[in-house]
TORFIVEX-148328 format. One record per residue (C-alpha): residue number from 1; residue in one letter; chain; z, y, x. Coordinates in steps of 0.25 Angstrom, whole numbers, padded with zeros to 4 digits, m for minus. Last residue first. Layout:
BEGIN
NUMI;n;res;chain;z;y;x
NUMI;NUM;a;A;Z;Y;X $
...
END
This chain:
BEGIN
NUMI;n;res;chain;z;y;x
NUMI;62;s;A;m0065;0009;0021 $
NUMI;61;e;A;m0058;m0004;0018 $
NUMI;60;s;A;m0043;0001;0024 $
NUMI;59;d;A;m0045;0014;0015 $
NUMI;58;k;A;m0046;0004;0002 $
NUMI;57;d;A;m0034;m0004;0008 $
NUMI;56;l;A;m0026;0008;0009 $
NUMI;55;q;A;m0030;0013;m0005 $
NUMI;54;k;A;m0025;0000;m0011 $
NUMI;53;l;A;m0012;0001;m0003 $
NUMI;52;f;A;m0009;0015;m0008 $
NUMI;51;q;A;m0012;0012;m0021 $
NUMI;50;r;A;m0003;m0001;m0021 $
NUMI;49;v;A;0009;0009;m0016 $
NUMI;48;q;A;0006;0018;m0027 $
NUMI;47;y;A;0006;0006;m0037 $
NUMI;46;d;A;0020;0002;m0031 $
NUMI;45;k;A;0026;0014;m0032 $
NUMI;44;a;A;0034;0019;m0019 $
NUMI;43;r;A;0049;0017;m0020 $
NUMI;42;n;A;0061;0028;m0019 $
NUMI;41;g;A;0061;0031;m0033 $
NUMI;40;r;A;0047;0028;m0038 $
NUMI;39;p;A;0040;0036;m0028 $
NUMI;38;q;A;0028;0043;m0030 $
NUMI;37;v;A;0013;0043;m0025 $
NUMI;36;p;A;0001;0051;m0026 $
NUMI;35;l;A;m0012;0045;m0018 $
NUMI;34;l;A;m0023;0053;m0014 $
NUMI;33;l;A;m0035;0048;m0009 $
NUMI;32;g;A;m0040;0055;0004 $
NUMI;31;g;A;m0045;0045;0014 $
NUMI;30;p;A;m0033;0045;0023 $
NUMI;29;s;A;m0024;0042;0010 $
NUMI;28;a;A;m0018;0055;0003 $
NUMI;27;w;A;m0004;0055;m0002 $
NUMI;26;l;A;0002;0063;m0014 $
NUMI;25;r;A;0018;0062;m0016 $
NUMI;24;h;A;0022;0063;m0032 $
NUMI;23;s;A;0037;0064;m0033 $
NUMI;22;g;A;0036;0079;m0036 $
NUMI;21;k;A;0023;0084;m0031 $
NUMI;20;q;A;0019;0079;m0017 $
NUMI;19;r;A;0009;0082;m0007 $
NUMI;18;k;A;m0002;0076;0004 $
NUMI;17;f;A;0005;0065;0010 $
NUMI;16;r;A;m0005;0057;0019 $
NUMI;15;w;A;m0010;0043;0020 $
NUMI;14;g;A;m0013;0037;0033 $
NUMI;13;k;A;m0007;0024;0031 $
NUMI;12;l;A;0006;0028;0039 $
NUMI;11;d;A;0008;0039;0029 $
NUMI;10;m;A;0005;0031;0016 $
NUMI;9;l;A;0015;0020;0023 $
NUMI;8;h;A;0026;0031;0024 $
NUMI;7;e;A;0023;0035;0010 $
NUMI;6;f;A;0025;0020;0005 $
NUMI;5;d;A;0038;0018;0014 $
NUMI;4;k;A;0045;0031;0008 $
NUMI;3;f;A;0040;0026;m0006 $
NUMI;2;s;A;0048;0014;m0003 $
NUMI;1;m;A;0040;0001;m0005 $
END
């Protein structure tokens, strides 16, 4: 998945971009969970996509 598409998905699901330092971008879930993400080239890191999807699953169970 491209990093641009990943951030767009996070935004569509209600996550909000908080800040950036270097390549590290900090996103917050609607429930307040903070998830730092950074690209690998122009791609999203697989483990960060999995963390995001796992949190979406937890949020949908609540």
